[in-house]
C-alpha positions, -999 to 999 in steps of 0.1 A, spaced: 0 0 0 16 33 -11 -9 55 6 3 81 31 -8 57 58 11 28 42 42 49 39 39 59 76 34 23 87 66 12 68 86 40 84 74 31 118 82 -6 113 117 2 100 124 27 128 114 1 154 136 -25 137 165 -1 137 160 6 174 160 -31 182 192 -37 163 211 -6 173 202 -3 210 236 9 224 231 47 220 237 49 183 223 79 164 193 69 142 177 95 120 154 98 91 171 113 60 145 124 36 111 108 31 123 72 25 157 69 41 173 63 75 208 68 87 225 51 116 258 65 129 279 39 146 315 29 149 329 2 128 334 -30 148 338 -67 144 300 -73 144 290 -45 120 288 -67 89 268 -93 107 244 -66 121 239 -51 86 233 -87 73 207 -92 99 191 -59 90 188 -70 54 172 -103 64 147 -86 87 137 -60 61 133 -87 35 109 -105 60 86 -75 65 53 -80 46 48 -43 43 81 -40 24 75 -69 0 67 -46 -30 93 -20 -21 131 -18 -27 152 -17 4 189 -8 2 212 -14 31 249 -6 30 278 7 50 291 41 42 322 56 59 318 90 74 335 119 55 367 134 70 352 168 78 318 183 89 313 200 55 320 167 36 297 149 61 268 173 53 274 167 16 274 129 21 242 129 41 226 151 15 237 127 -13 224 97 7 190 115 10 188 119 -28 197 83 -33 172 71 -7 143 88 -24 
């Protein structure tokens, strides 16, 4: 369902899923209408956690007909570059 209510429901489900997976004080934010950003340090479990996020999003019935991209993006070296990166991610996320 691509109604405003359907879009809101998907965002709520994804936000709850992100809070469940990233529950150690990481910053979780929306970035545009259809994108989320999670800021966290690289660690030994990051790839496994991102893999679990992919599996969980693939299992959500409300996302069955919607593309979900999940990837790791290193932070830019300066605040100005970080703002540009987040803006670019917003455009890619829709």
